C-alpha positions as a printed Julia matrix, in Angstrom:
488×3 Matrix{Float64}:
  -6.99  -31.83   24.75
 -10.07  -30.51   26.45
 -13.67  -30.62   24.49
 -13.7   -26.56   24.7
 -11.52  -24.21   23.24
  -8.94  -23.0    25.21
  -8.27  -19.53   26.69
  -5.11  -18.06   25.34
  -2.32  -15.8    27.46
  -1.26  -12.38   27.03
   2.57  -12.28   26.74
   4.15   -8.98   27.86
   7.97   -8.11   26.98
   9.16   -5.29   29.42
  12.38   -3.69   28.32
  13.73   -6.86   27.05
  17.43   -6.97   25.63
  19.67   -9.28   24.68
  23.42   -8.91   24.57
  25.26  -11.95   22.63
  29.32  -11.0    23.72
  32.25  -12.45   21.78
  35.2   -13.62   24.33
  37.6   -14.08   21.54
  36.93  -10.08   20.09
  35.98   -8.74   23.03
  32.29   -7.28   20.76
  28.8    -7.02   21.72
  25.89   -7.85   19.46
  22.55   -6.39   20.74
  20.43   -8.5    18.72
  17.18   -7.49   20.88
  17.15   -3.53   22.26
  15.09   -2.51   24.99
  11.96   -4.32   23.24
   8.7    -3.9    25.41
   5.62   -5.65   23.35
   2.48   -7.81   24.36
   1.29   -9.92   22.87
  -2.63  -10.67   22.96
  -4.35  -13.53   24.3
  -5.83  -15.75   21.88
  -4.38  -14.09   18.78
  -1.62  -15.51   16.31
   0.79  -13.07   15.61
   3.26  -12.72   13.24
   6.76  -11.36   14.24
   8.4   -10.19   11.04
  11.68   -8.57    9.55
  14.76   -9.36    7.52
  17.66  -12.09    8.71
  19.09  -11.05   11.76
  16.66   -8.6    13.07
  16.21  -10.42   16.35
  12.87  -11.74   15.98
  14.02  -15.59   17.04
  15.99  -14.22   19.47
  13.04  -12.96   20.91
  11.02  -16.3    20.02
  13.87  -18.47   22.17
  13.58  -15.33   25.28
   9.98  -16.23   25.56
  10.67  -20.02   25.01
  13.06  -19.89   27.81
  15.61  -21.1    25.52
  17.18  -17.74   26.02
  17.8   -15.85   29.17
  17.47  -11.97   28.23
  20.68   -9.59   29.29
  18.24   -7.1    30.98
  14.07   -6.6    31.14
  11.2    -9.01   31.9
   9.15  -11.37   30.14
   5.32  -12.27   31.76
   2.91  -15.03   30.76
  -0.44  -12.88   32.19
   0.88  -11.42   35.32
   3.41  -14.35   35.84
   6.94  -13.51   35.98
   8.61  -16.24   33.87
  11.81  -14.52   32.78
  13.79  -17.33   35.14
  11.47  -20.09   34.83
  12.39  -23.19   33.1
  11.46  -23.98   29.62
   9.46  -27.15   30.63
   7.5   -25.04   33.1
   6.48  -22.5    30.85
   3.55  -24.18   29.24
   4.9   -23.59   25.82
   4.64  -25.73   22.5
   7.57  -25.16   20.21
   7.97  -25.94   16.59
  11.01  -25.28   14.8
  11.93  -25.05   11.66
  13.92  -28.64   10.57
  10.34  -30.51   12.54
  13.24  -32.49   14.38
  10.93  -35.57   14.26
  12.45  -38.93   15.6
  12.86  -41.17   12.48
  13.08  -44.51   14.03
   9.39  -43.94   15.54
   6.02  -43.63   14.51
   3.99  -40.6    13.85
   1.92  -41.54   16.86
   4.82  -42.49   18.94
   6.91  -39.02   18.13
   3.32  -37.24   18.93
   3.15  -38.75   22.39
   6.88  -38.19   23.39
   6.61  -34.68   24.75
   4.82  -36.39   27.71
   6.61  -40.01   27.96
   9.52  -37.68   27.93
   8.05  -36.31   31.51
   7.22  -39.8    31.75
   3.49  -38.16   32.37
   1.93  -41.54   31.72
   4.62  -44.0    33.17
   3.42  -41.68   36.56
  -0.45  -42.58   35.81
   0.49  -45.82   35.61
   2.45  -46.65   38.31
  -0.18  -44.72   40.69
  -2.81  -47.18   39.11
  -0.3   -49.67   40.4
   0.13  -48.65   43.46
  -2.8   -50.5    45.14
  -1.35  -53.89   44.36
   2.3   -52.68   45.45
   0.99  -51.95   48.78
  -0.46  -54.92   49.02
   2.98  -56.93   48.16
   4.85  -54.43   50.57
   2.51  -55.27   53.62
   2.75  -59.22   52.75
   6.26  -59.1    52.56
   6.58  -57.08   56.2
   3.51  -59.71   57.72
   5.82  -62.66   56.27
   8.78  -61.56   57.87
   7.17  -60.42   60.91
   6.26  -63.89   61.19
   9.26  -65.37   60.57
  11.01  -63.07   63.95
   7.85  -64.18   66.43
   8.45  -66.48   69.09
   5.52  -69.34   67.36
   6.07  -72.61   67.2
   7.0   -74.02   63.44
   3.54  -75.42   63.17
   1.61  -72.22   64.33
   4.07  -70.12   62.41
   2.88  -72.54   59.16
  -0.94  -72.47   59.84
  -0.18  -68.09   60.04
   1.64  -68.53   56.71
  -1.44  -70.08   55.29
  -3.58  -67.7    56.23
  -1.27  -64.91   54.88
  -0.96  -66.12   51.73
  -4.77  -67.23   50.92
  -5.55  -63.79   52.11
  -3.21  -62.46   50.09
  -4.47  -64.17   46.8
  -7.59  -63.5    47.62
  -6.71  -59.6    47.7
  -4.71  -59.63   44.94
  -7.02  -61.56   42.36
  -9.92  -58.99   43.89
  -7.45  -55.6    42.78
  -5.73  -56.91   40.09
  -9.07  -56.39   37.24
  -9.86  -52.89   39.28
  -6.34  -51.85   38.69
  -5.7   -53.43   34.96
  -8.87  -51.43   33.91
  -7.72  -47.96   35.32
  -4.54  -48.88   33.15
  -6.53  -49.77   30.16
  -8.27  -46.22   30.84
  -5.45  -44.72   31.19
  -3.42  -46.0    27.49
  -7.06  -45.1    26.16
  -6.65  -41.47   27.33
  -3.19  -41.12   25.5
  -4.26  -42.84   22.7
  -7.53  -40.58   22.6
  -5.22  -37.49   23.1
  -3.13  -38.61   19.74
  -5.95  -39.26   18.21
  -7.43  -36.1    18.85
  -4.08  -33.84   17.61
  -3.51  -35.88   15.09
  -7.42  -35.14   13.55
  -6.79  -31.35   14.18
  -3.76  -31.39   12.13
  -5.45  -33.85    9.49
  -3.04  -36.8     9.54
  -4.98  -39.36   11.78
  -4.66  -41.94    9.12
  -0.28  -41.31    9.24
  -0.31  -42.67   13.06
   1.52  -45.85   12.06
   3.94  -44.6     9.65
   7.28  -43.34    9.87
   7.77  -39.83    9.42
  10.4   -40.39    6.78
   6.91  -42.1     4.82
   6.07  -38.76    5.11
   5.8   -35.77    2.87
   7.2   -32.71    4.33
   4.07  -30.61    5.03
   2.73  -33.78    6.96
   6.05  -33.99    8.7
   5.49  -30.43    9.88
   2.04  -31.87   10.83
   3.25  -34.28   13.35
   5.53  -31.71   15.11
   2.29  -28.97   15.29
   0.85  -31.96   16.85
   3.62  -32.61   19.25
   3.77  -29.65   20.4
  -0.51  -29.21   21.04
  -0.7   -32.69   22.87
   0.72  -30.63   25.75
  -2.08  -28.48   25.86
   0.38  -25.41   25.99
  -0.62  -21.83   27.06
   1.53  -20.69   23.98
   2.61  -22.08   20.83
   6.29  -20.82   19.26
   6.58  -21.47   15.66
  10.07  -20.8    14.24
  10.24  -20.56   10.36
   7.87  -23.34   10.47
   7.09  -23.54    7.18
  10.94  -22.94    5.34
  11.52  -25.66    4.03
   8.32  -26.53    1.87
   7.84  -26.08   -1.61
   5.27  -23.43   -2.36
   2.06  -25.04   -2.62
   3.17  -26.89    0.71
   3.51  -23.58    2.39
   0.3   -22.05    1.12
  -1.74  -25.14    2.01
   0.12  -25.97    5.61
  -0.15  -21.73    6.5
  -3.89  -22.1     5.78
  -3.68  -24.94    8.39
  -2.29  -23.38   11.02
  -4.11  -20.36   11.31
  -7.31  -22.86   11.53
  -5.5   -24.64   14.05
  -5.02  -21.24   16.0
  -8.3   -20.38   15.91
  -9.95  -24.23   17.05
  -7.58  -24.59   19.83
  -7.61  -20.61   20.72
  -3.96  -20.7    21.91
  -1.7   -17.86   22.17
   0.11  -18.11   18.89
   3.41  -16.02   17.98
   4.98  -17.28   14.43
   7.98  -15.97   13.43
   8.78  -15.31    9.73
  10.74  -13.33    7.44
   8.29  -13.28    4.51
   5.66  -10.8     4.54
   3.43  -13.0     2.27
   2.88  -15.47    5.11
   2.88  -13.36    8.15
   0.27  -10.56    6.14
  -1.97  -13.87    5.19
  -2.21  -15.53    8.24
  -1.49  -13.15   11.84
  -3.95  -11.35   13.34
  -1.55   -8.89   14.27
   2.44   -8.43   13.09
   5.05   -7.0    14.72
   7.88   -5.69   12.26
  11.36   -5.79   13.9
  14.65   -4.32   12.62
  17.79   -4.1    14.37
  16.65   -5.78   17.68
  13.38   -2.66   17.82
  10.04   -3.17   16.95
   9.09   -0.9    14.15
   5.3    -0.81   14.18
   2.91   -3.07   15.44
  -0.86   -4.02   14.54
  -3.52   -5.68   12.42
  -1.58   -6.68    8.77
  -3.88   -4.66    6.56
  -3.23   -1.26    8.77
   0.42   -1.64    8.74
   0.61   -1.77    5.27
  -1.67    1.11    4.62
  -0.52    3.23    7.19
   3.53    2.43    7.81
   5.05    4.55   10.36
   8.21    4.8     8.23
  10.42    3.81    5.61
  11.32    0.59    6.56
   8.27   -0.41    7.12
   6.91    0.67    3.7
   9.61   -0.92    2.02
   9.57   -4.19    3.65
   6.01   -4.94    3.04
   4.36   -4.78   -0.6
   4.95   -6.72   -3.16
   5.47   -5.78   -5.83
   7.71   -3.32   -3.37
   6.34    0.26   -3.31
   8.29    3.36   -5.5
  10.36    5.44   -3.97
  11.56    9.09   -4.92
  13.57   11.82   -3.95
  11.76   14.76   -3.01
  11.33   18.03   -1.14
   9.03   19.4     0.73
   9.05   23.31    1.09
   5.91   25.59    1.3
   3.25   23.56    1.35
   4.24   21.53   -1.56
   5.79   18.16   -2.05
   7.55   17.71   -5.42
   9.68   14.95   -7.33
  11.92   16.68   -9.45
   9.96   20.08  -10.87
   6.53   18.64  -10.29
   4.26   19.42   -7.72
   2.42   16.39   -6.75
   0.88   17.14   -3.52
   0.05   20.61   -2.17
  -2.32   21.89    0.67
  -2.84   23.8     3.74
  -2.1    20.65    6.08
   1.84   20.37    4.81
   2.56   23.53    6.06
   1.49   22.57    9.56
   4.23   19.55    9.3
   6.92   21.79    8.43
   6.16   24.11   11.25
   6.05   20.72   13.51
   9.26   19.68   12.18
  11.5    23.14   12.9
   9.31   22.83   16.41
  10.4    19.78   16.98
  14.5    20.44   15.95
  13.91   23.18   18.02
  12.38   21.36   21.33
  15.71   18.69   20.66
  18.5    21.37   20.48
  16.92   22.95   23.82
  16.86   19.32   25.3
  20.71   19.05   24.36
  21.97   22.11   26.11
  20.02   21.38   29.55
  21.91   17.48   29.39
  25.19   19.66   28.65
  24.52   21.58   31.87
  23.45   19.24   34.1
  26.61   17.17   32.55
  28.75   19.77   33.38
  27.23   20.36   37.07
  27.77   16.65   37.88
  31.28   16.17   36.71
  32.25   19.49   38.4
  30.63   17.95   41.82
  32.99   14.87   41.26
  36.17   16.45   40.38
  35.87   19.31   42.64
  36.83   16.84   46.17
  39.88   15.87   47.33
  39.85   12.38   46.01
  38.21   12.01   42.43
  35.99    8.95   42.13
  37.82    7.87   38.71
  34.93    5.15   37.96
  31.94    7.57   38.45
  33.57    9.89   36.15
  34.35    7.76   33.69
  30.58    6.27   33.99
  29.19    9.7    33.29
  27.54    9.85   30.15
  28.34   12.46   27.59
  25.21   14.21   25.93
  24.94   13.39   21.84
  23.76   16.54   20.12
  20.75   15.22   18.22
  20.81   14.94   14.34
  18.92   17.03   12.45
  15.3    16.17   12.22
  15.62   17.18    8.34
  17.96   17.78    5.89
  17.3    20.49    4.1
  18.76   22.63    0.83
  17.72   25.61   -1.39
  14.66   23.25   -2.84
  13.24   22.69    0.6
  13.33   19.98    2.99
  14.66   16.48    1.73
  12.2    13.8     1.83
  11.69   10.4     0.21
   8.02    9.82   -1.73
   6.68    5.99   -1.55
   3.76    5.04   -4.04
   2.08    1.77   -3.46
   2.47   -0.01   -6.88
  -1.83    0.11   -6.54
  -1.84    3.42   -6.04
  -0.83    4.43   -9.87
  -4.01    5.87  -11.97
  -3.42    6.41  -15.47
  -5.04    9.36  -17.46
  -4.41   11.45  -19.89
  -4.29   14.53  -18.27
  -2.11   13.4   -15.72
   0.21   15.52  -13.03
   2.72   12.86  -13.2
   4.67   11.46  -16.19
   6.95    7.84  -15.78
   8.52    5.93  -18.95
   7.14    2.75  -19.98
   9.23   -0.11  -20.43
   7.41   -3.22  -20.65
   4.36   -4.87  -19.09
   4.73   -8.21  -17.03
   1.19  -10.13  -16.85
   0.54  -11.47  -12.79
  -2.81  -13.09  -13.05
  -5.59  -10.85  -12.95
  -3.47   -7.42  -12.52
  -0.81   -5.69  -15.4
   2.54   -4.68  -13.95
   3.75   -2.01  -15.72
   7.51   -1.91  -15.15
   8.29    1.73  -15.86
  11.49    4.32  -15.06
  11.52    7.71  -13.81
  14.87    9.95  -13.34
  13.99   10.41   -9.27
  13.25    7.13   -8.65
  15.53    5.43   -5.92
  15.44    2.22   -7.44
  18.35    0.09   -8.83
  18.39    0.9   -12.83
  15.55    3.88  -11.88
  13.08    0.84  -12.52
  10.22   -0.15  -10.46
   6.79   -1.62  -11.23
   2.95   -0.24  -11.09
  -0.94   -2.32  -10.91
  -2.76   -1.1   -13.07
  -6.4    -2.18  -14.39
  -5.9    -0.11  -17.62
  -6.35   -2.09  -20.77
  -4.53    0.12  -23.33
  -1.19    1.14  -21.83
   0.57    3.59  -23.74
   3.82    2.91  -25.47
   6.3     5.58  -24.64
   5.06    7.72  -22.04
   2.36    7.13  -19.51
   0.8    10.28  -17.27
  -0.82    9.14  -13.96
  -2.32   10.53  -10.65
  -2.19    9.48   -7.27
  -3.97    7.18   -5.38
  -3.34    9.53   -2.1
  -4.42    6.82    0.21
  -1.54    4.73   -1.21
   1.22    8.19   -1.42
   3.4     8.28    1.47
   6.28   10.89    2.69
   9.47   10.27    5.12
  12.15   12.55    6.68
  14.62   11.56    4.23
  16.97   12.04    7.75
  15.38    9.19    9.57
  13.01    8.03    7.66
  10.29    8.75   10.2
   6.72    9.24    8.16
   5.92   12.7     7.98
   2.54   12.54    5.54
């Protein structure tokens, strides 16, 4: 490991798609779908999403363990799409550590270098002068045997060759041994350096079975770092640890990333992990990017309903609502009314017209192309079958007599208890969660199971029946009920 902080490398995915095919059922699963993304150089990026969203598949394509069906992967300006994993300059840490139980911690850390025989190659290079000397001596003896010299002359020449060989061998041996000692020291220093970085320098002579889960994970990270990778890839690295060790290890991962400056991608389904240590998060679902940005920004400004629901503990409370004439309502209660809302209604209707016009144009083009292909003497059946029939766009928003259907979301900390509050919810009971109080409440328009959800308040005197609240409108969002897009 060098003394200075490493410079990270930008990773860019361009229209990357991964399709898994089942030969038995002849079905296809689109694990990653046209994924376009940039992982900034030197940053720790959390790749976050539910199980099956495509995050691990994306990581393995970056690592080179899986080949994309379509698209390109770049490390800086270099296209690495078809480059073998061992040539990409990556360090990969798996969920299950994958340590060798019969090896010491020291040997486990050093294994990647020994696996490519880097140490052996350097030692062999150091021994090269001795080998060349020996080969030269043997060749000289062989040539001497073939010569026409007398036996006495041969013996004399052989004694001189042997004397010269021994003298040169004695001169070179300490030089070579010193060089080999330097190489061994260098590798021991490399092991010690990464061991200190992950705080296991006092565990080097132990076997993995003698370590805690957290220590084993640090060994796995050290093993990935000793190759001085351009990119560090972590696949659910904390899943096998208990709560306390998870907290401690994720802090260590953040510290290590900051000290090394390596571009790091951290795959997890745990939002708390991703939000707490990532410089940026990329939220995925169904193989698609849902939103990317700094963790707090994404939490405060979800781009759609999925993002709002996935992030946050306790989860966001959701309600059936309506948007009409610039007013947002839950049931009979208007909770938001301003001139800006009318613009949203106009925008929505305008967008629907654009989609409908675009569909009409696509239908015309389809009919023209079909006519061209079928009007010839010998129609190209394959070309005709490849024509894509335009799909009519679904309504941008659903509506009824009460207005456009929306989903209203309020973060649990977005409720303010007030005697004259505009919105009424029904009290169930109180949960104490450290310094805050979580009140379990209900509302008939709630979309949660049993109409129950939690709000977080600082208020000490909690009413025992109905609670009147106002909203912190920076914590309130309005989403399109038809497709989940955020509109306010």
